C-alpha positions as CSV (number, residue, x, y, z in Angstrom):
1,M,154.5,119.8,76.6
2,P,153.5,116.4,77.8
3,Y,152.0,113.7,75.6
4,Y,150.1,110.6,76.4
5,I,150.0,106.9,75.6
6,T,148.8,103.8,77.5
7,Y,151.2,101.3,79.0
8,G,149.8,98.6,76.7
9,E,150.3,100.6,73.5
10,F,153.8,101.7,74.6
11,Q,155.0,98.2,75.2
12,K,153.4,96.9,72.0
13,Q,155.4,99.5,70.0
14,M,158.5,98.6,71.9
15,T,158.0,94.9,71.3
16,D,157.1,95.3,67.6
17,Y,160.2,97.5,67.0
18,Y,162.4,94.9,68.5
19,R,160.9,92.0,66.6
20,Q,160.9,93.8,63.3
21,A,164.2,95.8,63.4
22,G,166.1,93.4,65.7
23,K,167.2,96.4,67.7
24,R,166.4,97.8,71.2
25,M,165.6,101.3,72.4
26,Q,165.8,103.0,75.7
27,F,162.6,104.4,77.2
28,T,163.4,108.0,76.1
29,E,164.4,106.8,72.6
30,M,161.1,105.0,72.1
31,T,159.3,108.2,73.3
32,D,161.0,110.2,70.6
33,Y,160.2,107.4,68.0
34,L,156.6,107.4,68.9
35,Y,156.5,111.2,68.8
36,R,158.0,111.3,65.3
37,K,155.5,108.6,64.2
38,G,152.6,110.7,65.5
39,L,151.5,107.9,67.9
40,L,151.5,110.1,71.1
41,K,148.3,111.8,72.0
42,Q,147.8,115.4,73.3
43,T,144.9,114.3,75.4
44,L,143.9,110.9,76.8
45,E,141.3,109.9,79.3
46,I,142.7,108.7,82.6
47,P,141.0,105.4,83.7
48,N,139.4,105.3,87.1
49,V,140.7,102.0,88.5
50,T,139.2,100.6,91.7
51,G,138.7,97.2,93.1
52,I,140.2,94.4,95.1
53,F,143.3,92.9,93.4
54,E,144.3,90.1,95.8
55,N,142.4,87.4,93.8
56,M,143.3,88.5,90.3
57,S,145.5,86.4,88.1
58,D,148.7,88.0,86.8
59,D,147.1,88.3,83.3
60,E,144.0,90.0,84.7
61,F,146.1,92.5,86.5
62,E,148.3,93.0,83.4
63,D,145.2,94.1,81.5
64,I,144.6,96.8,84.1
65,I,148.2,98.0,83.8
66,D,147.8,98.2,80.0
67,S,145.0,100.8,80.5
68,F,147.3,103.0,82.7
69,V,148.4,106.2,81.0
70,L,152.0,107.3,80.6
71,F,152.9,111.0,80.6
72,L,155.8,111.4,78.2
73,T,158.0,114.4,77.2
74,P,159.8,113.9,73.9
75,Q,163.4,115.0,73.1
76,I,164.9,114.2,76.5
77,P,168.3,112.5,76.0
78,S,169.2,109.2,77.5
79,T,171.6,109.5,80.4
80,S,173.6,107.3,82.7
81,S,172.7,109.5,85.7
82,V,169.0,109.8,86.6
83,V,167.6,112.1,89.2
84,E,164.3,111.6,91.1
85,T,162.8,114.8,89.7
86,D,163.1,113.4,86.1
87,I,161.1,110.2,86.8
88,I,159.1,110.5,90.0
89,P,156.1,112.7,89.5
90,H,155.8,116.0,91.3
91,K,154.3,115.7,94.8
92,R,154.8,112.0,94.8
93,D,157.1,110.2,97.2
94,V,156.7,106.7,95.6
95,F,156.1,105.8,92.0
96,V,155.4,102.2,90.8
97,I,155.6,101.1,87.2
98,R,155.8,98.0,85.1
99,H,159.3,97.8,83.8
100,P,159.5,97.9,79.9
101,Q,160.5,94.8,78.1
102,F,163.2,94.7,75.3
103,T,165.0,97.8,76.3
104,R,168.6,98.6,75.2
105,P,171.2,98.0,77.9
106,N,172.0,101.3,79.7
107,P,173.8,100.8,83.1
108,H,173.0,103.9,85.1
109,T,172.8,105.4,88.6
110,H,170.2,107.5,90.3
111,N,169.7,109.4,93.6
112,F,166.6,107.4,94.7
113,F,165.9,103.9,95.9
114,E,164.8,101.4,93.2
115,I,163.0,98.2,94.1
116,N,162.4,95.5,91.4
117,Y,160.0,92.6,92.0
118,V,159.9,89.8,89.5
119,V,156.3,88.8,89.1
120,R,156.8,86.2,86.4
121,G,159.7,84.8,84.5
122,S,163.2,86.4,85.1
123,C,165.3,89.4,84.2
124,R,169.0,90.1,83.8
125,F,170.4,92.2,86.6
126,T,173.6,94.1,86.1
127,F,175.2,95.6,89.3
128,E,178.4,97.5,88.9
129,D,180.4,95.0,86.7
130,E,178.6,91.9,87.9
131,I,175.8,90.2,85.9
132,S,173.2,87.9,87.5
133,T,169.6,86.8,87.0
134,L,166.7,87.8,89.2
135,Q,164.2,84.9,89.3
136,E,160.4,84.8,89.7
137,G,159.4,85.9,93.2
138,E,162.7,87.7,94.0
139,L,162.7,91.3,95.2
140,C,165.8,93.5,95.0
141,I,166.3,96.9,96.7
142,I,169.0,98.9,95.0
143,A,170.6,101.8,96.9
144,P,171.2,105.2,95.4
145,S,174.5,105.8,93.5
146,S,174.7,102.1,92.6
147,K,175.4,101.5,88.9
148,H,172.9,98.9,87.6
149,D,170.6,97.9,84.8
150,I,167.5,95.6,84.5
151,L,166.9,93.9,81.1
152,I,163.9,91.8,80.2
153,D,164.5,89.7,77.1
154,D,161.0,88.1,76.8
155,E,157.5,88.6,78.2
156,S,158.6,88.3,81.8
157,I,157.0,90.8,84.2
158,V,158.9,93.0,86.6
159,Y,157.4,95.8,88.7
160,T,159.7,98.7,89.6
161,I,159.1,100.8,92.7
162,M,160.9,104.2,92.9
163,L,161.2,105.8,96.3
164,R,162.6,109.3,97.0
165,K,165.7,109.2,99.2
166,S,164.9,112.8,100.2
167,S,161.7,111.7,102.0
168,F,162.5,108.2,103.1
169,D,163.8,109.1,106.5
170,T,160.6,110.9,107.4
171,I,158.0,108.7,105.8
172,F,159.6,105.3,106.7
173,F,161.2,106.4,110.0
174,S,160.1,103.3,111.9
175,L,162.2,101.1,109.6
176,L,165.3,103.1,110.6
177,S,165.1,102.1,114.3
178,G,165.0,98.4,113.9
179,K,167.7,95.9,114.8
180,D,167.5,94.0,111.5
181,L,169.4,93.9,108.2
182,L,166.9,96.0,106.3
183,S,167.2,98.8,108.9
184,Y,171.0,98.5,108.9
185,F,170.9,98.8,105.1
186,F,168.8,102.0,105.0
187,R,170.7,103.6,107.9
188,K,174.0,102.9,106.1
189,I,172.8,104.3,102.8
190,L,171.3,107.5,104.4
191,Q,174.5,108.1,106.2
192,D,176.8,107.4,103.2
193,D,175.6,106.8,99.7
194,T,179.0,106.5,98.1
195,S,179.1,102.7,98.3
196,P,177.0,100.6,95.9
197,N,174.6,98.3,97.8
198,F,171.6,96.1,97.2
199,L,169.3,93.8,99.3
200,L,167.8,90.7,97.8
201,F,164.8,88.8,99.1
202,K,163.7,85.4,97.9
203,T,159.9,85.6,98.5
204,D,158.7,82.5,96.6
205,Q,155.8,84.5,95.2
206,N,154.3,85.5,98.6
207,D,150.5,85.7,98.3
208,Q,150.5,88.6,100.7
209,L,153.3,90.6,99.1
210,K,152.0,90.8,95.5
211,P,148.7,92.4,96.4
212,L,150.5,95.1,98.4
213,I,152.6,96.1,95.4
214,R,149.6,95.9,93.1
215,N,147.6,98.3,95.3
216,A,150.6,100.7,95.5
217,M,150.8,100.7,91.7
218,V,147.1,101.4,91.3
219,E,147.4,104.3,93.8
220,C,150.3,105.7,91.8
221,H,147.9,106.0,88.8
222,R,145.1,107.7,90.7
223,Y,145.2,111.4,91.0
224,D,143.4,112.7,94.1
225,N,144.5,114.1,97.4
226,Y,144.8,110.7,99.1
227,S,146.7,108.6,96.5
228,N,150.2,109.5,97.6
229,S,149.5,108.8,101.2
230,C,147.7,105.5,100.3
231,C,150.7,104.5,98.2
232,I,153.1,105.2,101.0
233,N,151.1,103.0,103.3
234,W,151.0,100.1,100.9
235,I,154.8,100.3,100.5
236,N,155.2,100.5,104.3
237,L,153.1,97.3,104.5
238,M,155.3,95.7,101.9
239,F,158.5,96.5,103.9
240,S,156.8,95.1,107.1
241,N,155.9,91.9,105.2
242,L,159.4,91.4,104.0
243,L,160.8,91.8,107.5
244,R,158.2,89.6,109.1
245,N,158.6,86.7,106.6
246,Y,162.1,87.0,105.1
247,S,164.5,88.6,107.6
248,E,166.5,85.4,108.0
249,S,166.9,84.8,104.2
250,M,167.6,88.2,102.8
251,Q,171.0,88.9,101.3
252,F,172.8,92.2,101.7
253,H,175.4,93.0,99.0
254,N,178.0,95.7,99.3
255,Y,180.1,96.0,96.2
256,H,183.2,96.9,98.1
257,I,183.0,94.4,100.9
258,G,181.3,91.6,99.0
259,T,178.3,89.4,99.7
260,D,180.1,87.1,102.1
261,F,180.3,89.7,104.9
262,S,176.5,90.3,104.6
263,V,176.0,86.6,105.3
264,I,178.3,86.8,108.3
265,L,176.4,89.9,109.6
266,Q,173.1,88.1,109.1
267,Y,174.4,85.0,111.0
268,I,175.4,87.2,113.9
269,Q,172.0,88.8,113.9
270,H,170.2,85.5,114.2
271,H,172.6,83.7,116.6
272,Y,173.9,86.4,118.8
273,Q,172.4,84.8,122.0
274,E,175.1,82.1,122.3
275,L,177.6,83.1,119.6
276,S,181.3,83.2,120.2
277,L,184.0,84.5,117.8
278,S,185.6,81.1,117.6
279,R,182.3,79.5,116.7
280,L,181.7,82.2,114.0
281,A,185.2,81.7,112.6
282,E,184.6,77.9,112.4
283,E,181.2,78.4,110.8
284,F,182.7,80.5,107.9
285,H,186.2,79.0,107.8
286,Y,188.1,82.1,108.6
287,S,190.7,82.7,111.3
288,E,189.5,84.6,114.3
289,P,191.9,87.6,113.8
290,Y,190.8,88.0,110.2
291,L,187.1,87.8,111.1
292,S,187.6,90.2,114.0
293,T,189.2,92.8,111.7
294,R,186.5,92.5,109.1
295,I,183.7,93.0,111.6
296,R,185.4,96.1,113.0
297,E,186.1,97.5,109.5
298,N,182.5,97.0,108.3
299,T,180.4,97.8,111.4
300,G,182.6,100.1,113.5
301,Y,182.5,97.7,116.5
302,N,184.5,94.7,117.6
303,F,182.8,91.4,117.9
304,T,182.1,91.6,121.6
305,D,180.6,95.1,121.4
306,L,178.4,94.1,118.4
307,V,177.0,91.1,120.2
308,R,176.4,93.2,123.4
309,R,174.6,95.8,121.4
310,L,172.3,93.2,119.8
311,R,171.6,91.6,123.2
312,L,170.7,94.9,124.9
313,A,168.7,96.2,121.9
314,H,166.5,93.1,122.1
315,A,166.4,93.4,125.9
316,I,165.0,96.9,125.5
317,E,162.2,95.5,123.3
318,Y,161.3,92.9,125.9
319,L,161.3,95.5,128.7
320,E,159.0,97.8,126.8
321,N,156.7,95.2,125.1
322,S,156.5,92.2,127.4
323,N,155.8,91.2,131.0
324,L,158.7,88.8,131.1
325,K,160.7,88.7,134.4
326,I,164.2,90.3,134.3
327,S,165.7,86.9,134.7
328,E,163.7,85.6,131.7
329,I,164.8,88.5,129.6
330,A,168.4,87.9,130.5
331,T,168.0,84.3,129.3
332,Q,166.2,85.2,126.1
333,V,169.0,87.6,125.0
334,G,171.9,85.2,125.9
335,Y,173.0,86.1,129.5
336,K,173.4,83.1,131.8
337,S,173.4,85.3,134.9
338,T,170.7,87.9,135.7
339,D,173.2,89.8,137.8
340,H,175.6,89.9,134.8
341,F,172.9,91.1,132.5
342,S,171.9,93.9,135.0
343,R,175.5,95.0,135.4
344,V,176.0,95.3,131.6
345,F,172.7,97.1,131.2
346,R,173.4,99.6,133.9
347,T,176.9,100.2,132.7
348,T,175.6,100.9,129.2
349,Y,172.5,103.0,129.9
350,Q,173.3,104.2,133.5
351,I,170.0,102.7,134.7
352,S,168.9,99.3,135.8
353,P,166.5,97.1,133.7
354,V,163.9,97.4,136.5
355,Q,164.2,101.2,136.5
356,Y,164.1,101.4,132.7
357,R,160.9,99.4,132.6
358,K,159.2,101.6,135.2
359,Q,160.3,104.8,133.4
360,H,159.0,103.6,130.0
361,A,155.7,102.0,131.1
362,H,152.7,103.4,129.2
363,T,154.7,106.1,127.4
364,E,155.6,106.8,123.8
365,D,159.3,106.6,123.6
366,T,162.0,107.3,121.0
367,F,164.9,105.6,122.8
368,N,167.3,104.0,120.4
369,P,169.9,101.7,121.9
370,F,171.9,101.7,118.7
371,I,172.7,105.4,118.9
């Protein structure tokens, strides 16, 4: 049987317990504590929240969150392995909450994506056996099967977005076909979720990003036939905003290969037009053989093939979405000779750039040069 309490009252009880007893509880432990104390309600009116949230201060929006209603089920034990059906409501693909403050440490894994956005202050981020601090304005996307924990030791504010892995590939399909680090991250995770990963964005409190997350949270606490679709759209806009504004500064961390390779991959992505292996080795102070081995181990391609794929992938975009001449496209993607570009393109796709453009003019297309 579900019980009810507002966000504001739940956090007040959590904070009071910590300050009076000097101890912390996990979310499920606090639920049982409130149940035993008779502080959970069997019925509670759901607020009808509407409005425009772009111009609200953080404190004004926090007052709205305090009025949201939590649906709680007592006597569920804490666990180190959380599944999406335990935390994401039925018939929801995305669920956004305010992360509780003063919780007990409990490193855990789950089978869904978790996104944490630090609205104000900071929080302690444990990833596998590494501990760091997420600062105000930072957004972290944690892959399924990654052991992690988020702890807030004061009145800092963190919003947590939970996204079903089972529906990601259909709902956010457009993200999977990109040639950027975020697309690479999600494709890698959907293909193999055995390796802990996270992506970190330093957004500097983007004025566009915060309202998107606010609107997604509000939709998660509305209960009509449109709220799930609306929430999905807000999160899609959030991802698009991240890619548009922060693709060059994001950090991809794979626990097994380390953060340094993600920086190398990112550098290749943004300098592929005129990049050589020797220049890359000089930039990162590695020998060419060592760097070549790492690239092949972690991408499945040697350096030359990886650069060629990036060049041709962007050439496809120009052919489909611009009126640039073939010679101009060749220059844009790093080929000094139009003939060389055309030969490489034809060898790879068995069609010339001119023929490709003609075939794909004014048509909807699912061609993916990364396949």
